[in-house]
C-alpha positions, 0 to 999 in steps of 0.5 A: 500500500503506497501512502505518503503523508505530510503534516502542516500546522493545520492539517495532515495530508495523506496521498494515496498512490494506488490505482485501486482500493479493492478487496485485495488491498482494503485491509492494508489500506485501513491499517495503514491509514489508522497508523498514519492518523493515530498520532495526530489530532489535526483534520485529515485530507486524503488526496485520491487523485491516483485512485481510479477504482474503489469497490465495496471493500474499499468503501468499507475501509474508508468508512472504518477510517472515518469512524476511527477518527471520531465525529469531532475531527474533519476528514476531507476526501480530495481529488476523486476521479469520476469512477470513484466519485460515482461509487460515493454518489451511488451509495449516498456516502457523498452525504457522509464524507466531505468531498472536495475537488483538487485545489486549483493551482495558485495564481502566479503574479508576474 
C-alpha cells in the first residue's frame, strides 16, 4: 500500500498512490491509514487523485477510517476521479464524507 503523508500546522495530508482500493488491498489500506492518523489530532485530507477504482471493500475501509477518527475531527476526501466519485454518489456516502475537488493551482503574479 503506497501512502505518503505530510503534516502542516493545520492539517495532515495523506496521498494515496494506488490505482485501486479493492478487496485485495482494503485491509492494508485501513491499517495503514489508522497508523498514519493515530498520532495526530489535526483534520485529515486524503488526496485520491491516483485512485481510479474503489469497490465495496474499499468503501468499507474508508468508512472504518472515518469512524476511527471520531465525529469531532474533519476528514476531507480530495481529488476523486469520476469512477470513484460515482461509487460515493451511488451509495449516498457523498452525504457522509466531505468531498472536495483538487485545489486549483495558485495564481502566479508576474
